C-alpha positions in Angstrom: 79.5 16.6 47.6 77.2 14.1 49.2 74.2 16.3 48.3 75.4 16.6 44.7 75.6 12.8 44.4 72.2 12.3 45.8 70.7 14.7 43.3 72.4 12.9 40.4 71.1 9.5 41.7 67.5 10.8 42.0 67.7 12.3 38.5 68.8 8.9 37.1 66.1 7.1 38.9 63.4 9.4 37.7 64.7 9.0 34.1 64.7 5.2 34.5 61.2 5.3 35.9 60.0 7.4 33.0 61.5 5.0 30.5 59.8 2.0 32.2 56.4 3.7 32.2 56.7 4.7 28.5 57.7 1.1 27.7 54.7 -0.2 29.5 52.4 2.3 27.8 53.7 1.5 24.3 53.4 -2.2 25.1 49.9 -1.7 26.3 49.0 0.2 23.2 50.5 -2.4 21.0 48.8 -5.2 22.9 45.4 -3.4 22.6 45.9 -2.9 18.9 46.8 -6.5 18.4 43.6 -7.5 20.3 41.5 -5.2 18.2 43.0 -6.7 15.0 42.1 -10.2 16.2 38.5 -9.2 17.2 38.1 -7.4 13.9 39.3 -10.4 12.0 36.8 -12.6 13.9 34.0 -10.2 13.1 34.9 -10.3 9.3 34.9 -14.1 9.4 31.5 -14.2 11.1 30.2 -11.8 8.3 31.6 -13.9 5.6 29.8 -17.0 7.3 26.6 -14.8 7.3 26.5 -15.0 11.1 25.5 -11.3 11.4 24.3 -11.5 14.9 27.8 -12.6 16.0 29.4 -9.8 14.1 27.4 -7.2 16.1 28.1 -9.1 19.4 31.9 -9.2 18.7 32.1 -5.6 17.7 30.0 -4.4 20.7 32.5 -6.1 23.1 35.2 -3.6 22.2 33.4 -0.6 20.5 30.7 2.0 21.1 29.0 2.6 17.8 28.2 6.2 18.9 32.0 7.0 19.9 34.0 9.0 17.3 37.0 7.0 18.4 35.5 3.8 17.0 37.4 2.8 13.8 35.4 3.4 10.6 36.0 -0.1 9.4 34.2 -1.5 12.5 31.3 0.9 12.1 30.9 0.0 8.4 31.0 -3.7 9.2 28.3 -3.2 11.9 26.1 -1.2 9.4 26.4 -4.0 6.8 25.4 -6.6 9.4 22.5 -4.5 10.7 21.2 -4.2 7.1 21.5 -8.0 6.5 19.5 -8.6 9.8 16.7 -6.3 8.5 17.5 -3.6 11.2 17.5 -0.9 8.8 17.2 2.0 11.4 20.3 0.8 13.1 22.3 0.7 10.0 21.1 4.1 8.7 22.0 5.7 12.1 25.6 4.4 11.7 25.9 6.0 8.3 24.5 9.2 9.6 27.2 9.0 12.3 29.9 8.4 9.7 28.8 11.2 7.4 28.7 13.8 10.2 31.9 12.8 12.1 34.2 11.6 9.3 33.2 14.3 6.7 31.7 16.9 8.8 33.1 19.9 6.9 32.6 18.8 3.3 29.1 17.4 4.2 28.0 20.6 5.6 29.2 22.5 2.5 27.3 20.1 0.1 24.1 20.0 2.0 24.1 23.8 2.4 24.8 24.2 -1.4 22.1 21.6 -2.2 19.5 23.5 -0.1 20.5 26.9 -1.4 20.1 26.0 -5.0 17.3 23.5 -4.5 19.2 20.8 -6.5 22.3 18.8 -7.0 23.9 20.7 -9.8 27.4 22.1 -9.4 27.9 20.9 -5.9 31.4 20.8 -4.2 33.3 17.6 -5.0 33.3 14.9 -2.3 35.5 11.9 -1.5 34.2 8.7 -3.0 33.7 7.3 0.5 31.3 10.1 1.4 29.3 9.3 -1.8 29.2 5.7 -0.7 27.8 6.8 2.6 25.2 9.0 1.0 24.1 6.2 -1.3 23.9 3.7 1.6 21.9 6.0 3.8 19.6 7.1 1.1 19.0 3.4 0.1 18.2 2.5 3.7 15.9 5.4 4.3 13.9 4.6 1.1 13.5 1.0 2.2 12.4 2.2 5.7 10.0 4.5 3.9 8.6 1.6 1.8 8.4 -0.8 4.7 7.0 1.5 7.4 5.5 4.4 5.5 1.9 3.7 6.1 2.6 3.8 9.9 4.9 6.8 10.1 3.8 10.2 11.1 3.3 12.7 8.3 6.3 14.7 9.5 8.7 11.7 9.7 7.4 10.3 6.5 8.2 13.7 4.7 11.6 13.8 6.3 12.6 10.3 5.2 11.5 10.9 1.6 13.2 14.3 1.2 16.4 13.1 2.9 16.6 9.9 0.7 15.8 11.9 -2.4 18.5 14.5 -1.7 21.2 11.8 -1.3 20.0 10.1 -4.5 20.1 13.2 -6.5 23.6 14.1 -5.1 25.0 10.7 -5.9 23.3 10.7 -9.4 25.1 13.9 -10.3 28.5 12.5 -9.2 30.7 9.9 -10.8 30.3 7.4 -8.1 29.1 4.0 -8.9 27.7 1.9 -6.1 29.7 -1.2 -5.2 26.5 -3.4 -5.2 25.6 -2.4 -8.8 22.8 -0.4 -7.4 21.3 2.7 -8.9 20.8 5.9 -7.0 17.7 6.7 -9.1 16.2 3.5 -8.0 15.9 5.0 -4.5 13.5 7.6 -5.8 11.6 5.0 -8.0 11.2 2.7 -5.1 9.4 5.3 -3.0 7.3 6.5 -5.9 6.2 2.8 -6.6 5.3 2.4 -2.9 3.2 5.6 -2.9 1.3 4.5 -6.0 0.8 1.1 -4.3 -0.5 2.6 -1.1 -2.9 4.8 -3.2 -4.3 1.9 -5.0 -4.7 -0.1 -1.7 -6.5 2.8 0.1 -10.3 2.4 0.3 -12.3 5.5 -0.4 -16.0 6.3 -0.2 -17.9 7.5 -3.2 -21.4 8.0 -4.7 -22.7 6.9 -8.0 -26.0 7.3 -10.0 -27.5 4.7 -12.2 -30.0 4.2 -15.1 -30.8 0.8 -16.5 -33.2 -0.7 -18.9 -34.9 -3.6 -17.1 -36.9 -6.6 -18.2 -38.3 -9.7 -16.6 -40.9 -12.4 -16.8 -43.3 -13.0 -13.9 -46.5 -14.9 -13.3 -49.7 -14.0 -11.5 -52.5 -16.4 -10.4 -56.2 -15.8 -11.3 -58.9 -17.6 -9.6 -62.1 -18.3 -11.5 -65.6 -18.2 -10.1 -65.6 -21.9 -9.8 -62.5 -21.8 -7.6 -60.0 -23.0 -10.2 -56.6 -21.3 -10.1 -54.7 -20.6 -13.3 -51.3 -19.2 -13.9 -51.0 -16.0 -16.0 -47.7 -15.0 -17.5 -46.5 -11.4 -17.3 -43.6 -9.7 -19.2 -42.5 -6.3 -18.0 -40.0 -3.9 -19.2 -39.0 -0.3 -18.3 -36.3 1.9 -16.9 -34.8 1.8 -13.3 -33.3 5.1 -11.9 -31.2 4.9 -8.8 -27.7 5.1 -7.4 -25.7 4.1 -4.3 -22.8 4.5 -1.9 -19.5 2.6 -2.6 -16.4 1.8 -0.7 -13.6 0.9 -2.9 -9.8 0.7 -3.7 -8.1 -0.3 -7.0 -8.9 -4.1 -6.5 -12.2 -4.3 -4.6 -15.5 -2.5 -4.3 -18.4 -2.9 -1.8 -21.6 -0.9 -2.3 -25.2 -0.3 -1.2 -27.4 0.4 -4.2 -31.1 0.9 -5.0 -33.2 2.0 -7.8 -37.0 2.7 -8.6 -38.3 1.1 -11.8 -41.4 2.5 -13.8 -42.5 -0.5 -16.0 -45.0 -1.5 -18.6 -46.4 -5.0 -18.4 -48.2 -7.4 -20.7 -50.2 -10.1 -19.0 -52.4 -12.8 -20.4 -53.3 -16.5 -20.7 -55.4 -18.3 -23.2 -56.8 -21.5 -22.0 -60.1 -23.4 -21.8 -60.6 -22.2 -18.2 -59.9 -18.5 -18.7 -59.1 -16.0 -21.5 -57.3 -13.1 -19.9 -55.2 -10.5 -21.6 -53.9 -6.9 -20.7 -51.4 -4.8 -22.4 -49.4 -1.7 -21.1 -50.3 -2.3 -17.6 -48.5 0.2 -15.4 -46.2 -1.5 -12.9 -43.4 -0.4 -10.6 -40.6 -2.0 -8.7 -38.2 -0.9 -6.0 -34.8 -2.5 -5.5 -32.5 -2.3 -2.5 -29.3 -4.3 -2.4 -25.7 -4.8 -1.5 -22.9 -5.8 -3.8 -19.3 -7.0 -3.7 -17.0 -6.6 -6.8 -13.5 -7.7 -7.8 -11.4 -5.6 -10.3 -9.0 -8.0 -12.1 -5.5 -6.6 -12.3 -6.7 -3.3 -10.9 -8.2 -2.6 -14.4 -11.3 -0.5 -15.3 -13.4 -3.5 -15.2 -15.3 -5.1 -12.4 -17.3 -8.2 -11.8 -19.2 -9.3 -8.8 -22.4 -10.3 -7.1 -25.4 -8.2 -6.2 -27.9 -9.4 -3.6 -31.1 -7.4 -4.1 -34.4 -7.1 -2.1 -37.3 -6.3 -4.5 -40.8 -5.0 -4.1 -43.0 -5.2 -7.2 -46.6 -4.1 -7.8 -48.9 -3.6 -10.8 -52.1 -2.0 -11.7 -53.9 -5.1 -13.0 -57.6 -5.2 -13.8 -59.7 -8.0 -12.3 -62.4 -9.4 -14.5 -65.9 -9.5 -12.8 -66.1 -12.7 -10.7 -62.4 -13.4 -10.9 -59.6 -12.8 -8.3 -56.0 -11.9 -9.1 -53.2 -12.9 -6.7 -49.6 -11.8 -6.6 -50.3 -8.4 -8.1 -47.7 -7.2 -5.6 -44.8 -9.1 -4.1 -41.7 -8.8 -1.9 -38.8 -11.1 -2.8 -35.1 -11.3 -3.0 -32.5 -12.7 -5.5 -29.0 -12.6 -6.8 -27.5 -10.7 -9.8 -24.1 -11.2 -11.4 -22.9 -7.7 -12.4 -20.1 -6.6 -14.6 -19.0 -3.0 -15.2 -16.6 -1.3 -17.8 -15.4 2.1 -16.7 -14.5 5.2 -18.8 -13.6 7.9 -16.5 -16.6 8.9 -14.5 -19.0 6.9 -16.8 -19.4 3.1 -16.7 -21.3 0.6 -18.7 -23.3 -1.9 -16.5 -24.8 -5.3 -17.2 -26.7 -7.3 -14.5 -28.2 -10.6 -15.0 -29.7 -13.0 -12.5 -32.8 -14.5 -10.8 -35.4 -13.1 -8.4 -37.2 -15.6 -6.2 -40.8 -16.4 -7.2 -40.2 -15.0 -10.8 -40.6 -17.3 -13.7 -37.5 -16.2 -15.6 -34.2 -14.4 -15.2 -33.9 -10.7 -14.9 -31.7 -8.5 -17.0 -30.4 -5.0 -16.4 -28.6 -3.0 -19.1 -27.4 0.6 -18.5 -24.9 2.9 -17.1 -23.5 4.5 -14.0 -22.1 7.9 -13.3 -19.4 8.0 -10.5 -19.3 11.2 -8.5 
């Protein structure tokens, strides 16, 4: 009888203890949930106040962004905050986590179908929230691609572009409309625009050939038998054949250039001291220079400055008893140059001054770009 009473007592005690533990557990859960609600409300207020660092700090006190038990709302708020802070990689990692954990099954179906048919037509239907995650991750990947593309490895660059493109195409084929009034097609357009910009900014080496009609006015000095020196005017014209090496992008060009000119000169002076005249005098000149050019608005026209070094000589006849000076000379100068391009061909105009020459120098001709 005593034993039976003891068993009954112990049974009642165990039941009471279980009820107490259950009550404590439920109370603790309710208290934790209440604390989570308060923390989440604080994080939302911080987000509204554009204090995004505080949002991340508050959420990290309670949640692990790589834990599948973390509420989706907290993860999304963290992703929004990372994006506002410019931490695009952190934001896109969260959307990747949400896609694979929250919608693992349907996401696998959609991606497998997309790869199998190499396109976004007739894919399985997905919840609107998954489309929103696709859009956000594709948008972020495209922005990372634009921002960091020139510094990414070829493999990672290709991965970012292909992934962002696939999400953009999937969203474009759905009825989903982004909440931020964005356009899924803009994801692709943004990357293509960046690639075009990189291409235009990239400097490349190239060669060119040139042929110019060339004319100038020069002066020589002739010394008479009596020792008097008289200036003799010389006008020369001919063709200069050459080429060069260039380093350019769509806005700037630097080059090294040169050409050899075969000229015909007319020289003479009629004065009381000396009467000297020669026609069709063979003359030659060699030019070697460097140039820098600007292409306004990345158009097919360039304008710039060429700094040449020039060696000129002529087969002038000396009258008996007279002495000709400056029949050959080494000098330098400056030339303003403009070019207009039509594919591989270009029209070229150069005008400037060579030191020691009595007039300006003019080049009119063309280039061929290899």
